[in-house]
N, C-alpha and C positions, 0 to 999 in steps of 0.2 A: 507483632510488626508494625499497628498503630502505635504502641508505646515506644518502640524504638525511633519513630520516626517524631514523634512529638518531642523526646528529650533527648535525642543523638543528632539530627538529623536538621531540625529545623534551624536549631540554634545559628547554626553557619549562614542561614539567609536573616539573621537577625529577628527571628521569630521566636518567642517564649512560650513553652509547652502548655503554660498554666491558660495561655491568650489562645490556643489553636485546636480546631477540631477538623479531624482529618478523617476522610472517607472513601473508599474506593470509587474508582471512577473508570468507565468504561469496560469494553470486554475485547481488548486487544490479545493477539497471541502472544506475543514475545515480550514486552515490558510489562512492569508492575507499576499502575498508573494510580494517583491519588488526589481529591481534591482537599485543598486545605484552604479552610477559612478562619480568619482572626478579627480583631476589631477593626484595625486600618485597610482590610482587604482581602484578596483571594489570591489564590495560585495554583497551577497544576505542577505536582511534583511526581518524576518518574524515577525507579531505580531501573536502571539500564541492563538488558539483560547482556553481559558481556561474553558468554558462550555463543550468542549471537552476532554481535558487533565486539569484536576482539581489540578495536581500536576506538573505543567511546570518545576519546579526546577529538578525534577526526569528526565524529558526529556530530558533537556540538558546536566545531569551527564551522563547519557545514552550514549547519542551521544559523550560525550568527551571519556568516558573508549571506545567504540567501535574504535575510532580515532585514539588513542593512541595504540590500538591492532594492528591494519590494517597497522598503520605506521610503526612499528615493523616489520611485516611481509614485507612491501616494501624494508626495511632497509637490508633484508636477501635474498631478490627476491622471495619470498613466495608470494607476492603479485603485481599483475601487473596492476592493475586500479587503477587510482587516488582516491584520500581521499579526502572525504568532511567531514571539520572537523569545529569546533566551532572557533570562533573570539571573543577574550575578549575584555571587555570595556577598557577603560584607566585605570582603577582602579584594572584591572585583574579579572572581574567579568565574568560570561558565559554568562549573560544575564541581562536586564534591566527591572525591575518591576515597572511600574508606576502606579499601580492601577486599577482602572477603565478606566486609559488610555492606557491599554494595558500592555502585557508582550512580550517583545521584544528580540529578538537575531537575530545573524548575525553568515553566514558561508561565507566559500572561495567562490567564482565564478570561474567555470572552462570556460578559452576560449574556443572557438570552438565547446561548447557543442550544442547538438540538440537532442530534444527530438520527438519521435511520438505517436500519440495517436492511431493508428491503425496500426496492423501489414499487410504488402503488401505483404509479400514472406517469403518462408521457410528460406532464409539464417537471415533474420531479426530476426525471431524466435530463431533461432538456438544461434546468437550471443547473443541475451539477456538471455536467458536460459542460456547459458553458463555464461554470466557473473555473473548471480545470484546464479549459482552453485558456482563458484570460491569465492564470497563473502562469501558463506555458508562455504564452504571448511574452507577458512582462519580462520573462526572464530570458526571452529570445537574445537580448544584446549581452547578457551575462557571459562572460569566458567560463565555459562549462570546465575547463582542464584547472580552473581554482579550485575544484572540489575533488576531496580526497576520497578515494574508493572504499568505504566503511565495509562492505561485502564484496569482494572482486567477483566478477564474472557473474554477478546477481542474476540479470537475465540471460543465461547462456544455456540454451536449451541442449546443445550435444553434452555438454557438461554434465547438466542435469541427468540426461539420460546415460551417461558413464555411472554418476553415482548410484542410479537406481540400479543398473547392471550390477554394480559392486555389493549393492546391498543383497541383492538374488544371490548372488554367487557366494556370500557368506552365510545368509539364512542365521546369523547369530541367536536369533528368538524362536527360529523353527516356525514363522509365520508364512512361510511360502505357499504351504499348498492350500491355505483359506483365500489366497489373492493371487492365484497363478493364472486366473481367466484377465485381470484386469493388467497384472504385467506383461503378457503376451501383447493385449492389446497396444499398452504404450511403447513397446520395442517396436512394434509393427509399421510405427509412423515415420518409416524412412524418407518418403517422399517430402515431408513436410522438412526435415533437416535440410534437403537439398535445395528447396526452393528457399529457404532461410539463408543459407548460405550464398546464393546468389545475388538476392537483393539486399542483403545486409550490408555488403561490401561499398555500396553505390551511396548509401544514406549519410547524412550528415551527421555531426556528434552534437547533439543539444543537453542543455540541463533538463533532466527528467525527474519527475515525483517519484516515480518508479512503484507507489503504493496508491493507485486511484482508485480505493474502493469506496462506494457509496458513503461510508461511514466515517471517511476522511474528509468529508466537504461537512461545514455546519451550516445549517440554515440558523436564520433569525426566528425563533419562535413566536415571536409578535407577528408576523406576517409571512413566515416561511419562504423568506426571500435568501440568496445567498450570503452567507456570513462571512466564511473564511475556508481556506484549505489549510487542513493541518496535518499532522504527523509527516513531517520532513526527514525523518530518519535515514530514509533510504535515498534521498535527493543526491545523485550523481549524475555523471555526463552518461549519456547514451543515446538511444532512438526513442523518439516518440510513437511509434508504433507500440511499443511496448504499454505507454500511459493510456493509451486508446482501447487497448485490448484488454487492461484491467476493468475500464469502465463497462467494457461489454460482458466481460466475466460476473460483474457484481451488479451490475445494474437490472440486466435483461431477465434474469431466472425468477419466477414467481417464489421460489424457495430460498431459505439461507443454504450458505454452502456447505454445511453440515447436516441438511436435512435428508433423511433416509427416504422420503417420499418420491422416488426415482421417476415414477411416473407423471410426475409433475414439474419435473426439471425439465426446461427449455428456455430456447432464446425466444422472448416474446418480440415478434418482428417490428410492432407498434414502438417498443421502448429503444428498439436499435436503431429505428429511424430518428428518433428523438435524440440519441446519442449524438449521429453524425452530424444534425443539424446545428446542436448546441457547439459542440466541439469545433467544426469548422466555421460557423460565424465568428469566432474569435481569432483561427489560427488559418482559416483560408489564404489569406495574402502572404502567410508566414511560410509556410510549408513548401517544400520545393515538389515538384511533378514526382519525384521517385515516393518521395513520405506520403504522398497521397495516396499511391499506388502500395505502399507498404501496409496501410491501415487495416485491411481484410487479413493480410499475413499474421498482423499482430495479435488481433481477436482471436486466431486460432492457436496461435503460439504462446499465446499466455494461457488460456485452458487448459490446454495438454500440460502446459509445463507446470502450472500449481497441482494439477492432478498427480503429476511423476513425484513432485516433492512432497507431498501428502502421503504416498504410496511409498516413497524410500523411507520417511520418518517411521513411518509404522512398521515395516521391517529392520529397522534400524532401533527401534525399540522406544519411539516417542522421545528422542532428543531434544528435538528442535522447538515445535509446536507444543504449547500449553494444549492438554488434553484433559476434558471432564468426565470421560468413562472409557472403558476397555472397548477398543476397536474405533475410537474417535477418527483417528486419522484415514482409517481405511473407508470409513462411512464418507469422511470428506472426500477423498480420492475418486469413489466411484460416483458421487455427486458432479465433480469438475469433469470427469470423462463424458460422462453422461450430457452433460452442457454442452463440451465440444462436438458431441456426435450431433447435438442439434443442430450448431453451426453447419455442420458438412450437410446435412439433409436439407438445410436449406438455402444453400450459398447464392444459388442464382437470383433469387429473391434479393437476398440482402446484400448483396454486391452492387445492386442496382442502385443502393441510396447512397454511391459514391460519384454518379454521375451528375 
């Protein structure tokens, strides 16, 4: 792969193979990401997973539109974070489509950047939530309908439940018996579906990040201040309750999302409170009352839905998320369902932080 990148992909960006050093970067589930360094600079190169993102041109076009908007905000001192933006090829294109050999795009690399996978303290949660809130606030005057849906109905719990039911009915890889307890649990959450149907119909459409994991906010490792919001692949129109929910999902547990130490998987109340403070400090005057009321729902929906997606992929033979060992997606699903249960057990205390 590295040799192919050096000799075939990099020349499109005007980089000579003899002058480049390519190394894997990050631990994303979907795309293949590399750091490229050469005598004149550095960049991040990605091969987009076109099995997941079936319209990759739309993905890079969305990212370009968002970067342009945020750069304008920066020029008027209305956005204080660094902007991750596409880098064009020598022919001025946003990506290189090599067919079966991959769809490749480059973005700028931010020096001194640092990411974390598990939040260790309230300050980390507060600063990251504030950064994601700042990102959404800066995009609150961007016309979300300009963005194309790169994954239609991405955050659509009823559809995800239907996909799980289809995977159960097919049981193509004979894995159902090993996870039947979790399947029954997921399919039993009908009250949440009814609550979602009632509230989502009154929410405004916003530009959403749709993947607000803790490692999609970069810190400046020199002082651990917020540096940038990254991974704009799933930026689409939608409801901000899902961005809030994904922060709760990825910030509050002391365990990583594939940890099998389920006895330690829980929602840390102090971290949840820090998320609320940070996010609302940037969006408190932007969100409608209905949106503020939807945040608690978003937290529950996302935790359940990601668990459902992991479980569905396990039943389907691990065709969506990258896995590193047998039953990896099942372990992830159990982790997320355990976190969802923790939310329900603490709901009286946690809901108080929205007041």
